[in-house]
C-alpha positions as CSV (number, residue, x, y, z in Angstrom):
1,X,0.0,0.0,0.0
2,X,1.3,3.4,-1.0
3,X,1.4,6.3,1.4
4,X,-0.2,9.6,0.4
5,X,3.2,11.1,0.0
6,X,4.3,8.3,-2.3
7,X,1.1,8.6,-4.4
8,X,1.6,12.4,-4.7
9,X,5.2,11.8,-5.9
10,X,4.1,9.3,-8.5
11,X,1.4,11.6,-9.8
12,X,3.9,14.4,-10.2
13,X,6.2,12.0,-12.1
14,X,3.3,11.0,-14.4
15,X,2.9,14.5,-15.7
16,X,6.1,14.3,-17.7
17,X,5.5,10.8,-19.1
18,X,4.4,9.9,-22.6
19,X,1.2,7.9,-22.9
20,X,2.2,4.3,-23.5
21,X,-1.0,2.3,-22.8
22,X,-4.3,2.8,-24.8
23,X,-7.7,1.4,-23.9
24,X,-9.9,1.5,-27.0
25,X,-13.5,0.6,-27.8
26,X,-12.8,-3.0,-26.9
27,X,-12.3,-2.0,-23.3
28,X,-9.8,-3.8,-21.0
29,X,-9.1,-6.8,-23.1
30,X,-6.6,-9.6,-22.3
31,X,-4.1,-7.9,-24.7
32,X,-4.4,-4.6,-22.8
33,X,-3.8,-6.4,-19.5
34,X,-0.8,-8.2,-20.9
35,X,0.7,-5.0,-22.2
36,X,0.1,-3.3,-18.9
37,X,1.9,-6.1,-17.1
38,X,4.8,-5.9,-19.5
39,X,5.1,-2.2,-19.1
40,X,4.9,-2.4,-15.3
41,X,7.7,-4.9,-15.3
42,X,9.8,-2.5,-17.3
43,X,9.1,0.7,-15.4
44,X,7.6,1.8,-12.1
45,X,4.9,4.0,-13.6
46,X,2.6,3.5,-16.6
47,X,0.6,6.3,-18.1
48,X,-2.4,5.3,-20.2
49,X,-5.3,6.8,-22.1
50,X,-9.0,5.8,-22.5
51,X,-10.0,6.8,-26.0
52,X,-13.3,8.5,-26.5
53,X,-14.6,5.5,-28.5
54,X,-14.2,3.3,-25.4
55,X,-17.4,2.2,-23.6
56,X,-15.7,2.5,-20.3
57,X,-14.9,5.6,-18.3
58,X,-11.3,6.2,-17.2
59,X,-12.1,5.2,-13.6
60,X,-13.7,2.0,-14.6
61,X,-10.8,1.0,-16.9
62,X,-8.3,1.9,-14.2
63,X,-10.1,-0.2,-11.6
64,X,-10.3,-3.2,-14.1
65,X,-6.6,-2.9,-14.9
66,X,-5.6,-2.6,-11.2
67,X,-7.6,-5.7,-10.4
68,X,-6.1,-7.6,-13.2
69,X,-2.5,-6.6,-12.6
70,X,-2.4,-6.0,-8.8
71,X,-1.1,-2.5,-9.4
72,X,-1.9,0.6,-7.3
73,X,-4.2,3.1,-9.1
74,X,-1.3,5.7,-8.8
75,X,1.1,3.4,-10.6
76,X,-1.4,2.9,-13.5
77,X,-2.4,6.4,-14.6
78,X,-5.2,6.8,-17.1
79,X,-6.6,9.9,-18.6
80,X,-9.3,10.8,-21.1
81,X,-8.1,12.9,-24.0
82,X,-8.6,12.4,-27.8
83,X,-5.5,11.2,-29.7
84,X,-4.5,13.7,-32.4
85,X,-4.9,12.2,-35.9
86,X,-7.1,9.2,-34.8
């Protein structure tokens, strides 16, 4: 379990990260979970995005990914923002 100070520090680090995990209209599929696990093994913090076409809200996708990976919500960081050119 992360302390509030550790969560705040991870959130600050997430601001400078590029988005590397995308949740599309298929939702949190097995492939998305596998990619999240791979990325979490490679780095401490993963920043993701829920595309507008997704049927899930960012909070729902985050909860599903955290349950599937065992990660803390502050280690998996999801946001809603359209991807330019998509």
